[in-house]
N, C-alpha and C positions, 0 to 999 in steps of 0.2 A: 778152499780149505773151510773148516767148519769151526765155529765156536761153539762149545758145550756149555749151555748156561744150568746152573743148579741152584736152585731157591732153597735155602734153609731157615729151619727153626728149630733148634733142640734136635739135631740129627746126628749126634756124636756115635750112635749106634750103627749107623749105616753109612757114612759120609766116606770113610775110607775105602770100605770094599766097592763102593760105587765107582770112585774116581779110578780105582785099580783096574777096575773091571773095564772101563774105558779103552785105556789103552792094552788091554789084553783081545777084548771085542773087536779093536777097531783099528785101522791104519794110524800108526802114529803121526807118518808124514802128512794126514789129511787133517789131523786134528791141530788147529793154529793156536787153542788155548782152552782151559777149561776155567769157567768163571764161577766161582762159588759167592753168592749175592745172600748176604745173613741178613734177617729181619732183627737182630738183637739178642740171638741166643743166651740161655744163663749157664749153659753147660760148656764143654770144651769144641763144640763143632767148628769153630773158627781156627784154633791150634790144630785139630786135627787134619783141617783141610789144608791149612797151608804146609803142615809139614808133608803133604803128597806132593806137593809144587803145583799145586792150583793156585790161581790167582783171588784172592780173596776179596770180595768188595762187600763193604759194611752200608745198607742201605739207610736212608734217614727214617724210613717208615716201613713197617711191617705188613705185609700182605702181598700174596703172590703175584698179583699182576705188577702191583708198584714195582716190586724186588725186580721182577723179569725185565721190565722196560729200561729200570735203571742200569741192568748190566747190558742189556741188548745196545743201549746208546754207546757204551764203550768197547763195543766186541769189535775185533778187526776181521774177524771171517765173513767172508760173501754168502755165508750159510749159518744160520743160527738153528741149533738144535738144542730145545727145551727138555730136560730131564728132570725128574723126581730124585729126591736122594734116596729114597728105597727102592729104586727101579735100575734093573740092570738090562743095558738092549743087549738085542742077538750079535752073534757072532757075524763080524762083517757088516755091521750096520753103517760104517762111513761110507763103504762101496756102493751099498744099497741106497744110501742119500743121494750120493753124487750121481750114480746112475738115473736116478727118478727126476733128477732136475734136469740132467744133460736129455731127458725124454718128454721134459717140457711139464712136468710136473713140479712147480714151485714151491708147494707145500705138500705136507703128509705126515703120515704117523704110521706107526707097527701096531700089528695085532697083539692081545693083551694075555698075559698068563698068569697065575697067582702063585707063590711058593707054597700055598697049603693045598693037599691033594683033597677036594671034595665037589661032590657032582653039579650042587649049585652054583659053586665059584665057575667051575668049568662053562657049565651053561651059559653064565654071563660072558664068558671070555668068546664062547664061540660066536655070539652075536656081533663082537666087534669087528667081524669081516664085512659086514652090511655097511653102506655109505651113508644111511641116515644119520644124522647130526645127534641124534637122540642116543645112537650107540658110542658116541666120542666119550671116552674119558680121559682125564688129564693124566693118568698114570701111562696110557698107552705111548707118551711122549710127542713132542711136535717139532718137526721142522720145517723152515721157511726160508725162504731166499731173505737177506737183509732188505733187498731192495722192496720186497713185497710187504713186508713187515713194516717198512716206513710208509709205504704206499698206503695201509690201511690205518697208519696211525697207533700201530702196537696194540697192546692189550687195553681193554676199558679198564681204567683204574677204579672205576665206581663199583665195579664187580667185586667181590670179594668170595662170590662162589658162583661157579659153573662160568668162571674167565674163558676157560679153554675152548667150552663149545661155543661162545659168544664170538672168540675172533676165528674161529674156524668157518662160522656162517660167513664172515666177513671176506675172509679168503678165498672162499669159494665163489665169490662174485667177480673177481678180479683175475683168478687163473684157475689152473686145473688143480685139483687135490687128489692123491692117491693114498689106498691104503696097503702098505708095503708087507707080504704073506709071510711074516716073520714076527713072532713074539717077543715082547719084553718081559722079563720076569719081576713082578712085583711084590711087595710085601704085602700080605691077607691080614697084617696086625688090626686094621681096623675093623675088620670083620669080627674077627677071634677076639678081640677087647669087648665089643659090644655085642655080638650074637651075629652070626651070618644072615638069618634072615631078618632080622630087626633091623640089622644095617640098612640091608636093602630096601626095606619098606620105608625107612629114613629118606632115602637116597629119593625114593619114588615121590614121598612126600615134597622134599625140596624141589624137586624139578618140578611137579605139578603146580606149586605154587609161583614157581619161575613162569611157567607158560599162563598163568592167571594174572598175572601182572603185578605180583606183591613186590615190594620193594627191597632192596638189598639188606637193609636193616631187620627187615622181619626175616627175612631167609637164613641170615646169620644169626639171628637171636634162636631162631629155632633149631639151627644145626648144632648151636653150642648147648641148648639144652638138652639134645638129645645124644649127641656123641661123646664119648668119654675122650681123655686124650688129644684134644684138639689141636692140631698143626695148622692151621689156618694164618 
């Protein structure tokens, strides 16, 4: 059984569509629960999520890693599936995940696609088929057996950016990781609001600073200065 975990912060525009898509794209019998873990939204994200039948959890702290760990600790499923609030999984995602686990891949993700038709965004998505951690994006979603998630100690809560890449590095050390060759569909809103090329340049900058060993505080402050409509 799969526990779907969605971290939110002011996601009223997308949360209902995402939750409804889960039951349209996947097998209802394979989804044990949908956990929406909220980081203190000031809009009606919580009310909308609850109205869909999702289990809403209020995190004591805001931050994707913190919120995801908090929900994972309460999840009932043997497989955890972490999904962004503005991302739709592909048709048959539950079967794909279960079959991958049965084949010995205890963690993995999907390919990426955006809801905006632009050559540069398509090029970005094309690279997500390669195994290098550099090409892993949180928008691709992440599944992992609860056993392996607990074995690596969950997300590193000191990471407020690049937390997905960091945990994938650790997961790859203890088990096999796979990229399921189907794309999720995620919102390109951040690229649209900030400029497609500019946004990608900012991401490269953040990743470069990360590789050079700059602190998370420095990465977060840089991110917030350069990216509008911060959802961190």
